[in-house]
C-alpha positions in Angstrom: 0.0 0.0 0.0 1.2 3.5 -0.8 0.9 5.9 2.2 -1.9 8.4 1.7 -0.7 12.0 1.2 -1.1 14.3 4.2 -4.3 16.3 4.1 -3.2 19.5 2.3 -3.3 22.6 4.4 -0.7 24.8 2.6 -1.3 28.5 2.0 -1.7 29.6 -1.6 1.3 31.9 -1.1 3.5 29.4 0.7 6.4 28.0 -1.3 5.6 24.7 -2.8 8.4 22.6 -4.3 7.0 20.8 -7.4 8.6 18.1 -9.6 7.0 17.9 -13.0 6.9 14.6 -15.0 6.0 14.6 -18.7 7.3 14.0 -22.1 5.3 14.9 -25.3 3.6 18.1 -26.5 0.5 17.4 -24.5 2.5 18.1 -21.3 3.9 21.5 -22.4 1.0 23.7 -21.3 1.0 22.2 -17.8 4.7 22.7 -17.4 4.5 26.2 -18.7 1.6 27.2 -16.4 3.4 25.8 -13.3 6.7 27.6 -14.2 4.9 30.8 -15.2 3.0 31.1 -12.0 6.1 30.8 -9.7 6.3 34.6 -9.2 2.7 35.1 -8.2 2.1 31.9 -6.2 5.5 31.0 -4.7 5.3 27.6 -6.4 8.8 26.4 -7.6 9.4 23.8 -10.2 12.5 22.3 -8.8 13.0 19.5 -11.3 11.6 17.8 -14.4 11.5 14.1 -15.1 11.0 13.0 -18.7 11.7 10.0 -20.9 15.2 9.5 -22.3 16.1 10.9 -25.7 15.0 8.6 -28.5 16.6 8.0 -31.9 15.0 9.6 -34.9 15.8 9.8 -38.6 16.1 6.1 -39.0 18.1 5.7 -35.8 20.9 8.1 -36.8 20.6 10.7 -34.0 19.2 11.1 -30.5 16.3 13.6 -30.2 15.1 15.2 -27.0 11.4 15.2 -26.2 9.4 18.5 -26.1 9.3 18.7 -22.3 13.0 18.3 -22.0 13.5 21.1 -24.6 11.2 23.4 -22.7 12.8 22.6 -19.3 16.3 23.4 -20.7 15.0 26.7 -22.1 14.0 27.6 -18.5 17.2 26.2 -17.0 15.2 23.6 -15.0 17.1 20.5 -13.8 16.2 17.5 -15.9 16.2 13.7 -15.1 15.8 11.0 -17.7 15.7 7.6 -16.1 15.1 4.7 -18.4 12.8 3.2 -15.7 11.7 4.3 -12.3 12.6 1.6 -9.7 9.6 -0.1 -8.0 11.4 -0.6 -4.7 13.7 1.5 -2.6 16.6 -1.0 -3.0 19.8 0.7 -4.2 20.6 0.0 -7.9 22.8 -3.0 -8.6 25.1 -1.0 -10.9 27.0 2.3 -10.6 24.3 4.1 -12.5 22.6 7.1 -10.7 19.7 6.2 -8.4 16.6 8.0 -9.7 14.8 7.7 -6.4 17.7 9.2 -4.5 17.8 12.1 -7.0 14.1 12.6 -6.6 14.3 12.7 -2.8 17.1 15.2 -3.0 14.7 17.6 -4.7 12.4 17.4 -1.7 9.2 17.8 -3.6 6.0 18.8 -1.8 4.0 17.8 -4.9 4.6 15.8 -8.1 2.6 16.8 -11.1 2.3 14.3 -14.0 1.1 14.9 -17.6 1.7 12.2 -20.2 4.9 11.0 -18.7 4.9 7.6 -20.3 5.3 5.3 -17.3 3.0 4.2 -14.4 4.6 5.6 -11.2 5.6 2.9 -8.8 4.9 3.0 -5.0 8.5 4.0 -4.5 7.8 7.3 -6.3 4.2 7.9 -5.1 5.3 7.9 -1.5 7.9 10.7 -1.9 5.9 14.0 -2.1 4.0 15.0 1.1 1.0 16.2 -0.8 0.8 13.4 -3.3 1.1 13.0 -7.1 -1.4 14.8 -9.3 -2.1 13.6 -12.9 -3.5 15.6 -15.8 -5.4 12.9 -17.8 -7.1 13.6 -21.2 -10.5 12.0 -20.5 -13.5 12.2 -18.2 -12.5 9.3 -15.9 -13.4 6.6 -15.3 -13.7 6.4 -19.1 -10.6 5.9 -21.2 -8.0 5.0 -18.6 -4.7 4.3 -20.3 -2.3 5.6 -23.0 -4.5 6.8 -25.8 -7.7 8.4 -24.5 -7.9 11.1 -27.2 -7.6 8.7 -30.0 -10.1 6.4 -28.4 -12.7 9.1 -28.0 -12.4 10.1 -31.7 -12.6 6.5 -32.8 -15.8 6.0 -30.7 -17.3 9.2 -32.2 -18.0 10.9 -28.9 -19.6 14.3 -29.1 -17.6 15.5 -26.0 -14.7 14.5 -23.9 -12.7 16.3 -21.3 -9.8 16.4 -18.9 -9.4 15.1 -15.3 -7.0 16.1 -12.5 -6.6 13.0 -10.3 -4.7 11.9 -7.3 -2.5 9.1 -8.4 -2.4 5.6 -6.9 -0.7 2.4 -8.0 -3.2 1.6 -10.7 -3.4 2.8 -14.3 -5.4 6.0 -14.0 -7.5 4.6 -11.2 -6.9 7.2 -8.5 -9.6 9.5 -7.0 -10.7 12.5 -9.0 -10.2 16.1 -7.8 -11.6 18.1 -10.7 -12.9 17.6 -14.3 -13.7 19.8 -17.2 -15.7 19.0 -20.4 -14.8 19.9 -24.0 -16.8 19.4 -27.2 -15.4 17.2 -29.9 -15.7 19.0 -33.3 -16.6 17.2 -36.5 -13.2 17.9 -38.0 -11.1 17.2 -34.9 -8.0 15.1 -35.3 -6.0 13.7 -32.4 -3.6 16.6 -32.9 -6.2 19.3 -32.8 -8.2 17.8 -29.9 -5.0 17.1 -28.0 -4.0 20.8 -28.2 -7.3 21.9 -26.8 -7.3 19.3 -24.0 -3.7 20.1 -23.1 -4.5 23.8 -22.8 -7.7 23.2 -20.8 -5.9 20.7 -18.6 -3.2 23.3 -17.8 -5.9 25.8 -16.8 -7.7 23.2 -14.7 -4.4 22.3 -13.0 -3.7 25.9 -12.1 -7.2 26.2 -10.7 -7.0 22.9 -8.7 -3.6 23.0 -7.0 -4.4 26.0 -4.7 -7.6 24.4 -3.6 -6.0 21.1 -3.1 -3.2 22.5 -1.0 -5.6 24.5 1.1 -7.7 21.4 1.8 -10.7 22.6 -0.1 -11.0 19.7 -2.6 -12.3 16.3 -1.6 -11.0 13.4 -3.7 -13.9 11.4 -5.2 -13.4 7.7 -5.9 -14.0 6.8 -9.5 -16.6 4.2 -8.5 -18.7 7.1 -7.3 -18.6 8.9 -10.6 -21.0 8.4 -13.5 -20.0 6.1 -16.3 -18.4 2.7 -16.6 -14.6 2.3 -16.4 -12.9 1.6 -19.7 -9.3 1.2 -20.8 -7.6 2.2 -24.0 -4.3 0.7 -25.0 -1.2 2.1 -26.6 -1.7 2.8 -30.3 0.4 0.7 -32.7 1.4 1.5 -36.3 -0.7 -1.3 -37.7 -3.9 0.1 -36.0 -4.0 2.6 -38.9 -4.6 -0.1 -41.6 -8.0 0.3 -43.1 -10.4 -2.6 -43.6 -12.7 -1.4 -46.4 -15.5 -3.7 -45.2 -15.9 -1.5 -42.2 -18.6 1.2 -42.1 -17.6 4.4 -43.9 -18.1 6.5 -40.8 -15.7 4.3 -38.8 -13.0 4.7 -41.5 -13.6 8.5 -41.5 -13.1 8.5 -37.7 -9.9 6.5 -38.2 -8.5 9.1 -40.5 -9.0 11.8 -37.8 -8.1 9.6 -34.9 -4.8 8.4 -36.3 -3.6 11.9 -37.4 -0.8 12.7 -37.0 0.3 9.1 -36.1 0.3 6.4 -37.3 -2.0 7.8 -40.0 -4.9 5.8 -41.5 -3.5 3.9 -44.5 -4.3 1.4 -47.2 -2.4 0.1 -50.1 -2.4 1.1 -53.8 -0.3 -0.8 -56.4 1.3 -2.7 -53.5 2.5 0.4 -51.6 1.3 2.2 -48.6 -1.3 4.9 -49.4 -2.2 7.3 -46.5 -5.5 9.1 -46.1 -5.6 12.5 -44.3 -9.1 13.8 -45.0 -12.3 12.2 -46.1 -16.0 12.3 -45.7 -18.9 9.9 -45.8 -21.3 10.2 -48.8 -24.2 8.1 -49.9 -23.8 5.4 -52.5 -22.3 2.0 -52.8 -19.4 0.2 -54.4 -17.5 -3.0 -53.6 -15.2 -2.5 -50.6 -12.0 -0.8 -51.6 -13.1 0.0 -55.2 -12.3 3.7 -56.2 -15.2 5.3 -58.1 -16.2 8.7 -59.5 -19.4 10.0 -58.1 -20.5 13.2 -59.7 -16.9 14.4 -60.0 -15.9 13.2 -56.5 -13.4 10.5 -56.0 -14.7 7.9 -53.4 -14.0 4.4 -52.2 -16.5 1.7 -51.5 -16.8 0.8 -47.8 -19.0 -1.6 -45.9 -22.2 0.5 -46.0 -21.6 3.7 -48.0 -18.8 5.6 -49.8 -15.9 7.5 -48.4 -15.1 10.5 -50.5 -11.3 11.3 -50.5 -10.1 14.9 -50.0 -6.4 14.7 -49.1 -4.1 11.7 -49.7 -0.5 10.8 -49.6 1.0 8.2 -51.9 4.2 6.4 -51.0 7.2 8.7 -51.2 5.2 11.9 -51.7 3.9 14.7 -49.5 0.2 15.0 -48.6 -1.8 16.5 -51.5 -5.4 17.0 -52.6 -7.0 14.1 -54.4 -7.4 16.4 -57.4 -3.7 17.1 -57.5 -2.9 13.4 -57.1 -5.2 12.5 -60.0 -3.3 14.8 -62.3 -0.4 12.4 -62.2 -2.4 9.2 -61.6 -5.7 9.2 -63.6 -5.7 5.4 -63.4 -6.4 5.7 -59.7 -10.1 5.8 -60.4 -11.6 2.3 -60.9 -8.6 0.8 -59.2 -8.9 -1.2 -55.9 -7.3 -0.2 -52.6 -6.1 -2.7 -50.0 -4.6 -6.1 -50.0 
């Protein structure tokens, strides 16, 4: 069992030592708001924990994540452990001990936003006032690694963001505050993520003072409306289109898998990405490209998917009209394996 955090009773103006943990673009607004409010609140971001640099450009060079870059811009100390130890036992090698380094920072509070690992008990027990997480769904729905993509795939009219008190489970801790946002018809994972990240940062700034003053009561997720659900990490092959699926499902895939891994099919044996499309009435065999009153569309399980922006292998994204200028044979061809 992880020791429960002390009931917060800090003054809004009292100095609070905060360690921030995050990695991708989604976490940037939260780190920015915490750092930006230091002068007016007395909060102090004393360290940033983020994932190690990863190789890009076909493995040729190491690239820092967005959170690391922002932290270095503000001269914030950065830690990049490959893995956070689950126990307090000292490391078996001469490598630095992440837990010892965290304890040296003496955080009152740890704030997490898309860090990339579940925090073990050895970390959860460090800050006096607990670990708060900015999660991009209305918990208990969409616990896990891809809540924004999952919400788009399911065609939700709205989603939201949750500030929760972390426990040892995957997004199972009690909820402090939530905010709802509409899902627009043209939202992609990229656009919806930007809006949720910004609203999450605002909600975080609103929640921390109340939490530290003891004015927020954590609510168990079992006491919230809705059934718990879990979404897994998105894999590259998830973007492969099955043209026997309903057209509306394929259209949601196009938006949900933008910018990564992209919804894709095959044409002439090569990958063919779809970036924009819409559902129109009509029918054709699954995967068959047809011309419908001047619109290029593909047969799906129950209707047609009109294509607006595509990306053939080795090319940049382009309008379907521009693509047809160089590939008129595309119409009446068949997509997919």
